[in-house]
N, C-alpha and C positions, 0 to 999 in steps of 0.2 A: 671373601664375601664382605660386603659393606654392612655397617651398623644399620643403615636404612633398610637393607634387605631383610635383616634379622627382625627389625621392628615391624616391618610391613607383613612379613610372613606370620609372625606371632599373632597379630591382630586379625589377619585373614583367617587363621585357624579358629579364632575365637568369635568371629562375627556370626550372628544368628543364634548363639547359645542363649538359653533363657537366663542363665546366671554366669557370673564370672568368678564364683567361689562357692564353697559348700553352703547350702542354705535351703530354705523351703518357706512357703507361705505360712505353714504352721509355726515355724520358728519366729518369723516376723511377728505373727500375732502374739506369740508368747512374750517376746521382748516388749511389745506394746502394752500388754497387760501388766507386766512388772513395772512399767513406767508410772503407773498410778493415774489418778484423774488428770485430765488435760483440759485446756480451754476449749470452748465450743468449736473454734476453728484454729487448731494449733499451727504454729509456724514451725515447719520442719526443714532442716538442712540435711539433705542426703548426700554424703560425701563419697566419691568414688562410686557413683550410682550405676555405672555400666549401662546396660539397656533398660534399667529402671524397674525391675520387678518389685522391689520394696517400695519405691516411690509411688507406683500405681496402686499398691495395696493401701498405703498410708493415706493417699488422697481419697480413695473410694470408701474405705472402712472407718477411718478416723476423721474424715472430713477435713483433712489437713491441707494447708497451703504449702506446697513442697517446692523448695528451691533445690534442684538436682544438679550436682556438680560433677564433672568428669573432665579429664584432659583430652579424651579421644572423641572428637566431634562426631564420627559415625555412630557411636553409642548414643549420643545426645539426640541425633537425628532420628534414630530408631525409637527412642523414648517419646519424642514429640509425635511421631506417627501413631504409636500405641495409645498415647493419651488422647489424641484426636479421635481415634477409632472408638474409644470408650467414653467419649464425652467429658474427658477430664482435662482438656487442654487449658481451661480457665483456672485449674487448680495446681498445675505443674509447670514450673518455669525452669528452663535449662540454662546452665551457665558454664561456659568452658573456663576452667581455672585450675590452678595447682592447689591441692589441698594443704600444701605446706606454706602457701602464701595467699591466704584467703582475703578478699577485699571487703568483707561485710563488717558493718559497725558492731561494736560490743553490744551484748544483750539483745541480739536480733531474733533469737530462736527459742522456742519452747523445748524442742528436741533437736539434738545434733545426732545424726544417725549414720553409722558406718559399718555396714555388713561386709565382711571379707575385704576390707580396703585399708584399715589403719596401718597394716604392715608397710604400706608404701612410704610412710614417714617414720614408722616405729611407734609402738604403744606408748612409751613414756613421753615422746614428743607430742603425740596426739593429746594426751592428758593435759600437758602444759599449755599447748597453743589453742586448743578448741574450747577450753573453759570460758574464755572471755566472751564467746559467742552466745552463751546461754543467758536467757532472761532469768530474773529471780524465780527460784523454784523450778528451773529448767533441768533437763536430764540428758546425759550423754549415754548413748546406746552404741555398743560396738561388739563385733565378734572377732575372735583371734585364735590362731592355731596354738595349741598348748600340748605339753607333755601330759600324758595320763598315767605315767609311772614315774617313780622317783629314780629308776635305774634304766633308762632307755639303752638299747643295745648299740653296739658300735656302728652298725650299718645305718640305722635311723639317725643316730647322733651326727654321723659324718655328713649325711644328706642334708640335714637341716642346718648344721653349722655353715655349710656352703651357701645355703639359700636365705635363711632367716632364723637366727637363734631363737629357740623356744623356751618358754618357762611354764610352770604349772599354773593351774587356776589359783591356788593359794598365793603363789609368788606374784601373779598379776594383781590379785585383789589387794595384797600388801602394798604394791606399788601405787595402786589407786588411792588407798587410804593415806599413804605417805604424801601423795600429791594433793591432799585436801578434799577428797571425795568420800562419801558414804557409798557402800555397796548395797543397792536396793535388791539386787538379785544376781545370781550367776548360775549357769547350768551348762553341762556338756550337751552338745547338739547330737541328735540321733544319727545313726549310721545312714539313714535314708537321705540326709542332707548332702552327704558325699555323693551318693548315687545320682542325685538330681544335677550335680555338676559334672561328675566324671563320665556318666553314661553318654550324654550328648557330646562331650569333648572327645571321647574315644571314637564315636561314630564319625565326627569331623576328621579326626586323624586318619581313620581308615579310608576316607573318601578323598583326602587331600592329594593335590597334584605335586609330586616330588620334583617335577621339572621347574617349578617356580623357584627362583633363587631364595635360599634360606628356608624353604618349606621343610626339607628333610630334617634339618636341625630342630625346627619347631616341633615337628611330629615326634622326633626322638625325645625331646624334653618332656612333652606331654605324656608319652608312654612310660618314661622313666618315673615320672611323678605318680602315675596311676599304679604302676607296679610296686612302687614303694608303699603306697597305701594298702594295696592288696596283701603284701607280705608282712608289713609291720604296723598295720592299722591299730593293733591293740596297744601300741606305745604312744600314740598321739591322736589328737582329735581337734575339733573346733569347739569353742565355747563362747557363749553369749554373756555379756556383762552390761548391767544397767546401773549407772552411777549418777550420783547427784552431789554437787558441791556442798561441802559443809557450811552451815550458817556461820558467817564470819563474826557474828556478835558474841559467840560463846567459844571459849577454849575448853575442850573436853580432854580428859586424861585419866589414867588410873589414880586413885587416891594414894597419897603418900602415907608412910607408916605413922606419921604424926597427926594425921587428919581424922582418925577414928573419933576422937573427942569432939571434933567439930561437926562430923556427920550426924552424931546422935541427936543433938538439939534440933538440927534441921529436919530430920525425919519426924521427931516428935511434934514440931511445929506444923509440919505439912499435914499430918494426920490428926492433929488435935488431941493426941494422947501419947503415953509412953509405950503402948503395946508394940507398935511397929519398930520403935527404937530398940526395945528389948529383943525383938526378933532378930534384928541385924546383929546385935551383940552376941546373941546365942549362936547364930550362924558363924560368926567369927571364931567361936571357940570349938566348932565342930570340924575336925580335920577331914572328915569324909564328905562334908558338904561344901566347905570353902574352896573356891577356885581362885588361886592367886592371879591377880591382874584383871579380875572381872568385877571389881568394885570401882565404879567410875563416877567422876564428878564433872560438873560444868561450872566454870568460874564466871562470876559476875564481873562487870567492868572494873570494880574496885579490888578484885582479887579474892573476894570472899566466895564461899561455895553457894551457888545458886540452886543446884539440883544434884541429885544422887540417884544412881541406878545400880542394882546388884543382880548378878547371875550366880547361882549356886547349883550344886549337883543334885539331881533327883534321878529316879529310876522309873522305867516303864516295863513292868514285868521282868525286872532284873537287868534290863539293858540300860546303859547310861544315857541320860538326857540332861538338859539344863533347864532351870527354872528362873524366870525373870520376876523378881519380887524382893523387896518393894521398890517402887519408883517414887521418889519424893522431890517436891519442888518447894523451896522456901516461899512462904506466902507472898512476899514482895515481888517474886518473879514468876508467879503462876500466870498462865496464859500469855507468856512472852516468847515462847519457843525454846526455853531452857530445857524443859522436860523432853521435848522431842529431840533436841540435840544430844542429850546425854543417853537417851535410849538408843538412837542410831549408833552412837559411838561404842556403847558396850556390846551391841549386836555385831558391829564390825570386829571388835576384839575377840568375841566368841568365835566368829567365823575363822579368823586368822589363827586362833588357838587350836582349831580342829574340831570344835563342837559341831555336831550335825543337826541337832534338834533342840529347839527352845520352846518351852511351854509357858503360858501366862494365864492366870486367872484375873480377868480385868474387864474394863468397860468395853462392850462389843462395838462401840462406835469409835473408839480411840485406837486400839491396837491393830485393827486391819490396815491403818495407814502405813504400818511398817511391814505389811505382808502377811500378818497372822490370819489364819482361817480357823474354823471350828475344828478342834482336836478330834471330834467324833468322825470327821471325814477320813481320818487315818485309823479309826478303830481305837482311839485313845480316850480314856475317861478317868476322872478322879475317883478316889475311893469314898466320896461323900457327895451329897446332892447339891448340885449347882445348876443354874440355867445352862442349857447346852451352848448357847451363843457366847457365854462368858468364859468358857474353857477353850483356849486357843493354842494353836501350834504354828511354828514357823520352821520349815526345813531349810537349813543352811547348806547342806551338802547332799545332793540327791544321789551321789554314788553310794551312800550308806543307806541300807534298807531302813525304813521307818518301822520301829517296833510297835505293834498294836498291844493294847492291854491296859492295865490299871496303873495309875501314877502313884509312886511311893515317894512322899516328900520327906526331907530331913525331920528328925524329931522336933526340932525347934518350932516347926509350924504347928505342932499340936493336932495334927489330923491323921 
């Protein structure tokens, strides 16, 4: 059997499917929400768009101008027909191209979008090569198959090692941070996202004509994949990642052992008093509160410390959580992005350390930029009176149940 027959039969089996990988409109909307505020008419590059389910939604609901890229021309033709039927043909432009050799100029897009397609060139290569396409403040959105257990069984491991080696959400998040991105959000996609893909695919396989050269092999491959999911679906899943390149103006890192003496005057200057600096020193002395590696600094261009952010342990009705406080920016660097850079960096570090919930008492117009919402939405409250909108929570790992209840801060906070 020729390679052409295998190729043609594979695509024949997949023609007419609403999706070419696990996903749903709900997941697309959730990824879009995690991306944060967008321009009035965002420029979106949808890579490996297939028949364009995501492209259609982004054009219709986000008002996006979408450049939809795929190597398979019949998918692009299907998308053009769907866009015309919905009156979106002026908002969606198809382009036949290899996602590993994209012809677009640097900084061309506000969103680079790749649902169920980055595997074609690999997650790490996608991080490296697609970053240049993002405009300042732009966001990379992709979904990827991941291990959902640290010890997958031999059958699942053998299957995926043959097709596409998997990593965990934490490992992929670490790769993204190492490649110079902040993780704005990540989540495991619901089981229904698999059903939206495998249900129609199974129906196509059942109805396919095995007399067509290569079709029997394509059907067998599809059925083997569906059976693997049915029997070992608890070991792997699909996950969404929303990533933004770090601000290149600021080098962020954990503070060194020698920098505590430099952090103190910065905190005092930022708050105009010694009280917050005393708080940081007291937290340093509390082994039950201090979390190694979660005291972060942003360096100014001259190498001095421009900003500091600290995360320490707190409890919610006895369950461990993390508290972001204080965040301090040297007066000379306030309103320059240094504070935002150091907050994103320490949140990344908390995510990679395995923290699942971060709480902050702060300005209700500032911290939602990082994904924080009212803590009361989770049934979480402080043990003292504060405006509801000022007590906020950020869930970093949705696989861990969020504990409702009253926050217990370290003694150093005096509350």
